C-alpha positions as CSV (number, residue, x, y, z in Angstrom):
1,X,13.7,35.1,58.0
2,X,16.9,33.8,56.4
3,X,17.0,31.7,53.2
4,X,18.0,28.7,55.3
5,X,15.0,29.1,57.6
6,X,12.7,29.4,54.6
7,X,14.1,26.2,53.1
8,X,13.8,24.4,56.4
9,X,10.2,25.6,56.7
10,X,9.3,24.4,53.2
11,X,10.9,21.0,53.9
12,X,9.0,20.8,57.3
13,X,5.7,21.6,55.5
14,X,6.4,18.8,53.0
15,X,7.2,16.4,55.8
16,X,4.0,17.3,57.7
17,X,1.8,17.1,54.7
18,X,3.3,13.7,53.8
19,X,2.5,12.5,57.3
20,X,-1.0,13.8,57.0
21,X,-1.5,11.8,53.8
22,X,-0.1,8.6,55.4
23,X,-2.5,8.9,58.4
24,X,-5.5,9.7,56.3
25,X,-5.8,13.4,57.2
26,X,-5.1,14.7,53.7
27,X,-6.3,13.6,50.3
28,X,-3.6,11.9,48.3
29,X,-4.0,13.4,44.8
30,X,-4.4,17.0,46.1
31,X,-1.4,16.5,48.3
32,X,0.7,15.2,45.4
33,X,0.2,18.5,43.6
34,X,1.3,20.4,46.8
35,X,4.2,18.1,47.5
36,X,5.5,18.5,44.0
37,X,5.5,22.3,44.4
38,X,7.0,22.2,47.9
39,X,9.8,19.8,47.0
40,X,10.6,21.9,43.9
41,X,11.1,24.8,46.2
42,X,13.1,22.8,48.8
43,X,16.4,23.0,47.0
44,X,16.9,19.3,46.9
45,X,19.6,17.5,44.9
46,X,18.8,17.4,41.1
47,X,17.0,14.1,40.3
48,X,15.8,13.7,43.9
49,X,13.6,10.5,43.7
50,X,10.9,11.8,46.1
51,X,10.5,15.0,44.2
52,X,10.5,13.1,40.9
53,X,7.7,10.8,42.1
54,X,5.4,13.7,43.1
55,X,6.2,15.6,39.9
56,X,5.2,12.5,37.8
57,X,2.0,12.0,39.7
58,X,1.1,15.7,39.6
59,X,1.7,16.0,35.9
60,X,-0.4,12.8,35.2
61,X,-3.4,14.0,37.2
62,X,-3.2,17.7,36.3
63,X,-6.5,17.6,34.3
64,X,-8.5,15.9,37.0
65,X,-10.6,17.9,39.4
66,X,-9.1,17.1,42.8
67,X,-9.2,19.0,46.0
68,X,-10.8,22.5,46.3
69,X,-11.3,22.9,42.6
70,X,-14.0,20.2,42.7
71,X,-16.3,22.9,44.1
72,X,-16.2,24.7,40.8
73,X,-17.1,21.6,38.7
74,X,-20.5,20.5,37.5
75,X,-21.8,17.5,39.5
76,X,-22.5,15.5,36.3
77,X,-19.0,16.0,35.1
78,X,-17.6,15.0,38.4
79,X,-19.7,11.9,38.4
80,X,-18.5,11.0,34.9
81,X,-14.8,11.5,35.9
82,X,-15.1,9.7,39.3
83,X,-13.9,6.3,37.9
84,X,-10.9,8.0,36.3
85,X,-10.1,9.8,39.6
86,X,-10.4,6.6,41.6
87,X,-8.1,4.8,39.1
88,X,-5.6,7.6,39.2
89,X,-5.7,7.5,43.0
90,X,-4.9,3.8,43.1
91,X,-2.1,4.2,40.6
92,X,-0.7,7.3,42.4
93,X,-0.7,5.5,45.8
94,X,1.6,2.8,44.5
95,X,4.1,5.5,43.4
96,X,3.6,7.9,46.3
97,X,3.7,5.6,49.3
98,X,7.4,5.1,49.4
99,X,8.1,8.7,48.6
100,X,5.6,9.8,51.4
101,X,7.4,7.6,53.9
102,X,10.8,9.0,52.8
103,X,9.6,12.6,52.9
104,X,8.3,12.1,56.5
105,X,11.6,10.5,57.5
106,X,13.7,13.3,55.9
107,X,11.7,16.4,56.7
108,X,8.9,16.0,59.3
109,X,9.1,18.7,61.9
């Protein structure tokens, strides 16, 4: 696989994941972490607005148990954090939605 093929694959993965979030097939907060990493590896222009949006969200929710890591958390702790997770999800959606649409438009395979 060439470097160009690798970058195209990373970008396509980001586009497909963003589409999955928009149609409800992927959880937003977990996807923001993954999109932040994918777009960082996608060799975008410095200061890319979509990459910046997911980096901001990912850094703000880093301490919250989202996605597969929830399986390793105590149920009581998860219940206590659930209002914070819901609030973060609502906040993140406002920032993420335009970036998700843009990533789909730019990179969906």
